[in-house]
C-alpha atoms as a printed R data frame, in Angstrom:
    type eleno elety resid chain resno        x       y      z
1   ATOM     1    CA   MET     A     1  -87.027 -34.290 76.235
2   ATOM     2    CA   ILE     A     2  -84.597 -36.223 78.640
3   ATOM     3    CA   GLU     A     3  -81.399 -34.763 79.981
4   ATOM     4    CA   VAL     A     4  -78.817 -36.928 81.640
5   ATOM     5    CA   ASN     A     5  -76.165 -34.652 83.122
6   ATOM     6    CA   ASN     A     6  -73.004 -36.150 84.229
7   ATOM     7    CA   ILE     A     7  -74.352 -38.956 86.121
8   ATOM     8    CA   SER     A     8  -72.621 -41.413 88.141
9   ATOM     9    CA   PHE     A     9  -74.121 -44.728 89.407
10  ATOM    10    CA   SER     A    10  -73.092 -48.074 91.007
11  ATOM    11    CA   TYR     A    11  -75.266 -50.683 92.543
12  ATOM    12    CA   PRO     A    12  -74.843 -51.577 96.319
13  ATOM    13    CA   GLY     A    13  -71.976 -54.037 97.015
14  ATOM    14    CA   GLN     A    14  -70.260 -53.442 93.619
15  ATOM    15    CA   LYS     A    15  -66.997 -51.243 93.217
16  ATOM    16    CA   GLU     A    16  -67.285 -50.798 89.650
17  ATOM    17    CA   ARG     A    17  -69.532 -47.969 88.565
18  ATOM    18    CA   VAL     A    18  -72.079 -48.546 85.922
19  ATOM    19    CA   PHE     A    19  -71.764 -45.026 84.786
20  ATOM    20    CA   ASP     A    20  -69.270 -42.306 85.741
21  ATOM    21    CA   GLY     A    21  -69.726 -38.760 84.248
22  ATOM    22    CA   PHE     A    22  -72.211 -39.954 81.786
23  ATOM    23    CA   SER     A    23  -74.425 -37.452 79.855
24  ATOM    24    CA   LEU     A    24  -77.025 -37.953 77.216
25  ATOM    25    CA   ARG     A    25  -79.781 -35.588 75.527
26  ATOM    26    CA   VAL     A    26  -82.675 -37.466 74.182
27  ATOM    27    CA   GLU     A    27  -84.953 -35.304 71.740
28  ATOM    28    CA   GLU     A    28  -88.736 -35.423 71.316
29  ATOM    29    CA   SER     A    29  -90.596 -37.163 68.583
30  ATOM    30    CA   LYS     A    30  -88.137 -39.846 67.760
31  ATOM    31    CA   ILE     A    31  -87.583 -43.692 68.327
32  ATOM    32    CA   TYR     A    32  -84.209 -44.307 69.620
33  ATOM    33    CA   GLY     A    33  -82.544 -47.783 69.610
34  ATOM    34    CA   LEU     A    34  -80.341 -48.234 72.651
35  ATOM    35    CA   LEU     A    35  -77.663 -50.920 71.835
36  ATOM    36    CA   GLY     A    36  -74.804 -52.530 73.668
37  ATOM    37    CA   LYS     A    37  -73.420 -55.696 74.998
38  ATOM    38    CA   ASN     A    38  -74.581 -57.482 78.144
39  ATOM    39    CA   GLY     A    39  -73.532 -55.336 81.203
40  ATOM    40    CA   THR     A    40  -73.000 -52.081 79.389
41  ATOM    41    CA   GLY     A    41  -75.765 -50.454 81.454
42  ATOM    42    CA   LYS     A    42  -78.747 -50.276 79.002
43  ATOM    43    CA   SER     A    43  -81.426 -51.538 81.294
44  ATOM    44    CA   THR     A    44  -79.871 -49.455 84.091
45  ATOM    45    CA   LEU     A    45  -80.202 -46.258 81.960
46  ATOM    46    CA   LEU     A    46  -83.726 -47.045 81.279
47  ATOM    47    CA   TYR     A    47  -84.484 -47.417 84.943
48  ATOM    48    CA   LEU     A    48  -82.695 -44.183 85.849
49  ATOM    49    CA   ILE     A    49  -84.697 -42.282 83.225
50  ATOM    50    CA   ALA     A    50  -87.903 -43.868 84.619
51  ATOM    51    CA   GLY     A    51  -86.909 -42.712 88.135
52  ATOM    52    CA   LEU     A    52  -86.725 -46.163 89.594
53  ATOM    53    CA   LEU     A    53  -83.085 -45.705 90.343
54  ATOM    54    CA   ARG     A    54  -81.410 -42.740 91.532
55  ATOM    55    CA   PRO     A    55  -77.899 -41.485 90.372
56  ATOM    56    CA   GLN     A    56  -75.317 -41.078 93.065
57  ATOM    57    CA   ALA     A    57  -74.181 -37.884 91.240
58  ATOM    58    CA   GLY     A    58  -75.526 -35.731 88.524
59  ATOM    59    CA   SER     A    59  -79.145 -35.648 87.497
60  ATOM    60    CA   VAL     A    60  -81.551 -37.140 84.977
61  ATOM    61    CA   CYS     A    61  -84.366 -34.715 84.077
62  ATOM    62    CA   CYS     A    62  -87.625 -35.090 82.244
63  ATOM    63    CA   CYS     A    63  -88.684 -31.905 80.571
64  ATOM    64    CA   ASN     A    64  -92.104 -31.131 79.230
65  ATOM    65    CA   THR     A    65  -94.217 -28.286 80.258
66  ATOM    66    CA   ALA     A    66  -91.865 -28.278 83.313
67  ATOM    67    CA   THR     A    67  -88.643 -29.933 84.357
68  ATOM    68    CA   TYR     A    68  -88.605 -32.722 86.858
69  ATOM    69    CA   GLU     A    69  -85.803 -34.941 88.269
70  ATOM    70    CA   THR     A    70  -87.128 -38.368 87.519
71  ATOM    71    CA   TYR     A    71  -85.990 -40.016 90.795
72  ATOM    72    CA   LYS     A    72  -88.387 -37.669 92.726
73  ATOM    73    CA   ARG     A    73  -91.303 -39.734 90.920
74  ATOM    74    CA   GLN     A    74  -93.570 -36.729 90.983
75  ATOM    75    CA   ALA     A    75  -97.066 -37.560 89.698
76  ATOM    76    CA   GLU     A    76  -96.649 -34.811 86.804
77  ATOM    77    CA   ALA     A    77  -93.714 -36.780 85.395
78  ATOM    78    CA   LEU     A    78  -95.039 -40.324 85.960
79  ATOM    79    CA   GLU     A    79  -98.273 -39.681 84.293
80  ATOM    80    CA   ASP     A    80  -96.270 -38.798 80.907
81  ATOM    81    CA   MET     A    81  -93.901 -41.695 80.946
82  ATOM    82    CA   PHE     A    82  -94.303 -45.686 80.808
83  ATOM    83    CA   LEU     A    83  -91.748 -48.392 81.179
84  ATOM    84    CA   VAL     A    84  -92.157 -51.913 79.728
85  ATOM    85    CA   PRO     A    85  -89.461 -53.929 81.475
86  ATOM    86    CA   GLU     A    86  -88.030 -57.034 79.965
87  ATOM    87    CA   GLU     A    87  -89.583 -59.167 82.844
88  ATOM    88    CA   PHE     A    88  -92.858 -58.326 84.300
89  ATOM    89    CA   GLU     A    89  -96.040 -60.006 85.833
90  ATOM    90    CA   LEU     A    90  -99.655 -59.265 85.140
91  ATOM    91    CA   PRO     A    91 -102.173 -59.665 87.971
92  ATOM    92    CA   ALA     A    92 -104.748 -62.404 87.627
93  ATOM    93    CA   MET     A    93 -107.773 -60.538 86.528
94  ATOM    94    CA   THR     A    94 -109.551 -59.521 83.385
95  ATOM    95    CA   LEU     A    95 -108.036 -56.877 80.960
96  ATOM    96    CA   LYS     A    96 -111.098 -54.877 81.437
97  ATOM    97    CA   ARG     A    97 -110.620 -54.747 85.327
98  ATOM    98    CA   TYR     A    98 -106.866 -53.932 84.829
99  ATOM    99    CA   VAL     A    99 -107.748 -51.011 82.619
100 ATOM   100    CA   GLU     A   100 -110.263 -49.686 84.966
101 ATOM   101    CA   LEU     A   101 -107.541 -49.728 87.761
102 ATOM   102    CA   MET     A   102 -104.437 -48.620 85.864
103 ATOM   103    CA   ALA     A   103 -105.791 -46.147 83.068
104 ATOM   104    CA   PRO     A   104 -106.731 -43.380 85.465
105 ATOM   105    CA   PHE     A   105 -103.000 -42.870 86.250
106 ATOM   106    CA   TYR     A   106 -102.554 -41.821 82.561
107 ATOM   107    CA   PRO     A   107 -104.837 -38.832 81.710
108 ATOM   108    CA   LYS     A   108 -104.156 -39.273 77.829
109 ATOM   109    CA   PHE     A   109 -105.124 -42.991 77.910
110 ATOM   110    CA   SER     A   110 -107.033 -44.093 74.849
111 ATOM   111    CA   GLN     A   111 -109.330 -47.227 74.920
112 ATOM   112    CA   GLU     A   112 -109.664 -46.707 71.176
113 ATOM   113    CA   ARG     A   113 -105.909 -47.258 70.878
114 ATOM   114    CA   LEU     A   114 -105.686 -50.060 73.140
115 ATOM   115    CA   GLU     A   115 -108.277 -51.902 71.108
116 ATOM   116    CA   ALA     A   116 -106.471 -51.203 67.808
117 ATOM   117    CA   CYS     A   117 -103.188 -52.368 69.278
118 ATOM   118    CA   LEU     A   118 -104.971 -55.688 70.644
119 ATOM   119    CA   ARG     A   119 -106.476 -56.083 67.018
120 ATOM   120    CA   ASP     A   120 -102.925 -55.718 65.492
121 ATOM   121    CA   PHE     A   121 -101.734 -58.472 67.879
122 ATOM   122    CA   GLU     A   122 -104.798 -60.562 67.010
123 ATOM   123    CA   LEU     A   123 -106.076 -60.271 70.612
124 ATOM   124    CA   THR     A   124 -109.483 -59.481 71.886
125 ATOM   125    CA   ALA     A   125 -110.377 -57.069 74.797
126 ATOM   126    CA   ASP     A   126 -112.098 -59.600 76.821
127 ATOM   127    CA   LEU     A   127 -109.025 -61.301 78.064
128 ATOM   128    CA   ASP     A   128 -108.165 -63.186 81.420
129 ATOM   129    CA   LEU     A   129 -104.675 -61.959 82.123
130 ATOM   130    CA   GLY     A   130 -103.883 -64.833 84.317
131 ATOM   131    CA   ALA     A   131 -104.630 -67.500 81.636
132 ATOM   132    CA   LEU     A   132 -102.340 -65.904 79.088
133 ATOM   133    CA   SER     A   133  -98.944 -67.057 77.876
134 ATOM   134    CA   MET     A   134  -95.932 -65.140 78.353
135 ATOM   135    CA   GLY     A   135  -95.843 -63.920 74.743
136 ATOM   136    CA   GLN     A   136  -99.464 -62.946 74.960
137 ATOM   137    CA   LYS     A   137  -98.952 -61.108 78.170
138 ATOM   138    CA   LYS     A   138  -96.206 -59.093 76.382
139 ATOM   139    CA   LYS     A   139  -98.541 -58.284 73.549
140 ATOM   140    CA   VAL     A   140 -101.281 -57.104 76.021
141 ATOM   141    CA   PHE     A   141  -98.729 -54.981 78.127
142 ATOM   142    CA   MET     A   142  -97.079 -53.279 75.001
143 ATOM   143    CA   SER     A   143 -100.800 -52.597 73.931
144 ATOM   144    CA   PHE     A   144 -101.635 -50.940 77.116
145 ATOM   145    CA   ALA     A   145  -98.263 -49.123 77.052
146 ATOM   146    CA   LEU     A   146  -99.011 -47.505 73.609
147 ATOM   147    CA   ALA     A   147 -102.558 -46.649 74.793
148 ATOM   148    CA   THR     A   148 -101.220 -44.604 77.791
149 ATOM   149    CA   ASN     A   149 -100.224 -42.105 75.072
150 ATOM   150    CA   THR     A   150  -97.380 -40.917 77.199
151 ATOM   151    CA   ARG     A   151  -94.763 -38.445 75.748
152 ATOM   152    CA   LEU     A   152  -92.087 -41.023 76.757
153 ATOM   153    CA   LEU     A   153  -92.176 -44.723 76.289
154 ATOM   154    CA   LEU     A   154  -89.353 -46.959 77.297
155 ATOM   155    CA   MET     A   155  -89.085 -50.617 76.183
156 ATOM   156    CA   ASP     A   156  -86.389 -53.067 77.533
157 ATOM   157    CA   GLU     A   157  -86.118 -55.905 75.013
158 ATOM   158    CA   PRO     A   158  -89.692 -55.810 73.828
159 ATOM   159    CA   THR     A   159  -89.596 -58.554 71.179
160 ATOM   160    CA   ASN     A   160  -88.052 -61.254 73.565
161 ATOM   161    CA   GLY     A   161  -90.503 -64.131 73.939
162 ATOM   162    CA   LEU     A   162  -92.376 -63.032 70.642
163 ATOM   163    CA   ASP     A   163  -92.460 -65.558 67.828
164 ATOM   164    CA   ILE     A   164  -91.559 -64.510 64.253
165 ATOM   165    CA   PRO     A   165  -95.078 -63.225 63.254
166 ATOM   166    CA   SER     A   166  -95.658 -61.260 66.359
167 ATOM   167    CA   LYS     A   167  -92.241 -59.379 65.869
168 ATOM   168    CA   SER     A   168  -93.617 -58.167 62.542
169 ATOM   169    CA   GLN     A   169  -96.775 -57.170 64.224
170 ATOM   170    CA   PHE     A   170  -94.772 -55.391 67.016
171 ATOM   171    CA   ARG     A   171  -93.201 -53.301 64.477
172 ATOM   172    CA   LYS     A   172  -96.402 -52.562 62.484
173 ATOM   173    CA   THR     A   173  -98.273 -51.777 65.943
174 ATOM   174    CA   VAL     A   174  -95.595 -49.361 67.006
175 ATOM   175    CA   ALA     A   175  -95.380 -47.550 63.796
176 ATOM   176    CA   GLN     A   176  -99.154 -47.048 63.384
177 ATOM   177    CA   ASN     A   177  -99.901 -46.080 67.135
178 ATOM   178    CA   MET     A   178  -97.099 -43.885 68.048
179 ATOM   179    CA   SER     A   179  -98.092 -40.104 68.731
180 ATOM   180    CA   ASP     A   180  -96.594 -37.299 66.961
181 ATOM   181    CA   ASP     A   181  -95.129 -35.958 70.159
182 ATOM   182    CA   GLN     A   182  -93.948 -39.187 71.500
183 ATOM   183    CA   THR     A   183  -90.499 -40.404 72.094
184 ATOM   184    CA   ILE     A   184  -89.558 -44.113 72.305
185 ATOM   185    CA   ILE     A   185  -86.455 -45.657 73.547
186 ATOM   186    CA   ILE     A   186  -85.924 -49.281 72.747
187 ATOM   187    CA   SER     A   187  -83.192 -51.359 74.366
188 ATOM   188    CA   THR     A   188  -82.562 -54.464 72.615
189 ATOM   189    CA   HIS     A   189  -80.119 -57.254 71.521
190 ATOM   190    CA   GLN     A   190  -82.455 -58.346 68.726
191 ATOM   191    CA   VAL     A   191  -81.383 -55.532 66.405
192 ATOM   192    CA   HIS     A   192  -83.030 -57.050 63.306
193 ATOM   193    CA   ASP     A   193  -86.435 -56.965 65.076
194 ATOM   194    CA   VAL     A   194  -86.398 -53.164 65.294
195 ATOM   195    CA   GLU     A   195  -84.011 -51.624 62.742
196 ATOM   196    CA   ALA     A   196  -86.736 -50.513 60.388
197 ATOM   197    CA   LEU     A   197  -88.433 -48.572 63.156
198 ATOM   198    CA   LEU     A   198  -85.657 -46.421 64.429
199 ATOM   199    CA   ASP     A   199  -84.766 -42.794 63.823
200 ATOM   200    CA   HIS     A   200  -81.714 -42.642 66.166
201 ATOM   201    CA   ILE     A   201  -78.952 -45.050 67.274
202 ATOM   202    CA   LEU     A   202  -77.343 -44.895 70.707
203 ATOM   203    CA   MET     A   203  -74.541 -47.459 71.349
204 ATOM   204    CA   LEU     A   204  -73.273 -47.985 74.932
205 ATOM   205    CA   ASN     A   205  -69.986 -49.743 75.760
206 ATOM   206    CA   GLN     A   206  -68.568 -49.800 79.377
207 ATOM   207    CA   ARG     A   207  -70.233 -46.757 80.579
208 ATOM   208    CA   GLU     A   208  -69.854 -44.457 77.623
209 ATOM   209    CA   LEU     A   209  -71.488 -43.630 74.308
210 ATOM   210    CA   LEU     A   210  -69.567 -45.255 71.440
211 ATOM   211    CA   LEU     A   211  -72.147 -43.770 68.993
212 ATOM   212    CA   ASN     A   212  -74.910 -41.225 69.036
213 ATOM   213    CA   ALA     A   213  -76.201 -40.617 65.549
214 ATOM   214    CA   SER     A   214  -79.393 -40.307 63.433
215 ATOM   215    CA   VAL     A   215  -80.312 -43.225 60.933
216 ATOM   216    CA   GLN     A   216  -80.270 -40.497 58.190
217 ATOM   217    CA   GLU     A   217  -76.588 -39.352 59.192
218 ATOM   218    CA   ILE     A   218  -75.443 -43.094 58.967
219 ATOM   219    CA   MET     A   219  -77.067 -43.628 55.673
220 ATOM   220    CA   ASP     A   220  -75.658 -40.295 54.422
221 ATOM   221    CA   ASN     A   221  -72.157 -41.619 55.142
222 ATOM   222    CA   TYR     A   222  -72.207 -45.315 54.788
223 ATOM   223    CA   VAL     A   223  -73.682 -48.167 52.752
224 ATOM   224    CA   PHE     A   224  -74.567 -51.592 53.757
225 ATOM   225    CA   GLU     A   225  -74.575 -54.204 50.880
226 ATOM   226    CA   TYR     A   226  -73.158 -57.524 49.635
227 ATOM   227    CA   ARG     A   227  -69.895 -57.538 47.634
228 ATOM   228    CA   GLN     A   228  -67.558 -60.248 46.111
229 ATOM   229    CA   PRO     A   229  -63.985 -60.475 47.279
230 ATOM   230    CA   GLY     A   230  -62.699 -58.374 44.422
231 ATOM   231    CA   GLU     A   231  -65.040 -55.485 45.110
232 ATOM   232    CA   MET     A   232  -63.791 -54.372 48.670
233 ATOM   233    CA   ASP     A   233  -62.479 -50.807 48.107
234 ATOM   234    CA   GLY     A   234  -63.560 -48.415 50.829
235 ATOM   235    CA   VAL     A   235  -64.924 -51.288 53.010
236 ATOM   236    CA   LEU     A   236  -64.563 -50.504 56.739
237 ATOM   237    CA   TYR     A   237  -66.090 -54.019 58.012
238 ATOM   238    CA   ALA     A   238  -67.112 -57.177 56.357
239 ATOM   239    CA   GLU     A   239  -68.656 -60.619 57.276
240 ATOM   240    CA   PRO     A   240  -68.758 -63.547 55.001
241 ATOM   241    CA   THR     A   241  -72.141 -64.983 54.018
242 ATOM   242    CA   LEU     A   242  -73.634 -67.353 51.382
243 ATOM   243    CA   GLN     A   243  -74.384 -64.145 49.251
244 ATOM   244    CA   GLY     A   244  -70.943 -62.931 49.391
245 ATOM   245    CA   ASN     A   245  -69.362 -60.546 51.928
246 ATOM   246    CA   ALA     A   246  -71.875 -58.348 53.845
247 ATOM   247    CA   VAL     A   247  -70.050 -55.051 54.199
248 ATOM   248    CA   MET     A   248  -70.331 -51.630 55.607
249 ATOM   249    CA   ALA     A   249  -68.550 -49.176 53.396
250 ATOM   250    CA   ARG     A   250  -68.052 -45.526 53.089
251 ATOM   251    CA   ARG     A   251  -70.740 -44.057 50.834
252 ATOM   252    CA   ARG     A   252  -69.304 -42.456 47.539
253 ATOM   253    CA   ASP     A   253  -70.705 -39.268 45.947
254 ATOM   254    CA   GLY     A   254  -73.799 -40.089 43.978
255 ATOM   255    CA   GLN     A   255  -74.206 -43.594 45.331
256 ATOM   256    CA   ALA     A   256  -77.588 -44.573 46.364
257 ATOM   257    CA   GLU     A   257  -78.715 -44.888 50.008
258 ATOM   258    CA   THR     A   258  -78.974 -48.370 51.541
259 ATOM   259    CA   GLN     A   259  -81.037 -49.490 54.636
260 ATOM   260    CA   VAL     A   260  -78.777 -49.691 57.757
261 ATOM   261    CA   ASN     A   261  -77.739 -53.141 58.880
262 ATOM   262    CA   LEU     A   262  -77.527 -52.584 62.661
263 ATOM   263    CA   GLU     A   263  -75.588 -55.935 63.304
264 ATOM   264    CA   LEU     A   264  -72.910 -54.765 60.867
265 ATOM   265    CA   LEU     A   265  -72.833 -51.192 62.331
266 ATOM   266    CA   PHE     A   266  -72.733 -52.388 65.839
267 ATOM   267    CA   ASN     A   267  -69.687 -54.896 65.174
268 ATOM   268    CA   ALA     A   268  -67.769 -52.041 63.300
269 ATOM   269    CA   VAL     A   269  -68.397 -49.456 65.929
270 ATOM   270    CA   THR     A   270  -67.459 -51.875 68.911
271 ATOM   271    CA   LYS     A   271  -64.335 -52.896 67.100
272 ATOM   272    CA   GLY     A   272  -63.394 -49.080 66.726
273 ATOM   273    CA   LEU     A   273  -63.685 -49.073 62.966
274 ATOM   274    CA   VAL     A   274  -66.467 -46.358 63.106
275 ATOM   275    CA   LYS     A   275  -66.769 -43.383 65.484
């Protein structure tokens, strides 16, 4: 579990704060989608949770068998969390050597899971990391991240740089290799790449949470569907498409559930139409 308690944070040389009195509670065993426009602090929040940044006020705590303030970077906390940043470099060495060097930092690391993830991405274990494309490096790094089996896994724009088949493989790989006690937070602009994975939605806008709701709660209250111009009763937000109007509407009693359309939801929330 992660507790973000009344934090304030700004980067050196910038007068405007990224966060000011911001709080958040992240529960265990869920996949969170962290959404927001550019500059709303999504990556900053992940780095604060990972302990790579320190808040100027308030605290960010990781709670498992004990409670740790993440900025202190204690070994007991670090061995149970992993961050996949949007941009990264892998050393020019074999994957086998990389695993030999890095896996000991993660006591629950699973070689079997690593190989399973690589197979899902149609990669082999005898790789030279220095010879891979950026997309292949991302697949390898995400495979390693899942193999660490940490209780907390943070991913910043994980599908950037992946082609369409690889995005489908990403969803399949995460779903099949997530541990029962694991929490994953995925920050992304590519909402269609991950919406089928998510249990909970967080939407940031200018240092505050606009939405903090489970996917089930959203489906209980709203429907996402296509309607013709004469069928717009109860519609909260609509966008024209070739199939008719793509709409988000309040769900009526007895109406069947629909899959959440994160793009429609995001636009409706940021326009203040849904709270």
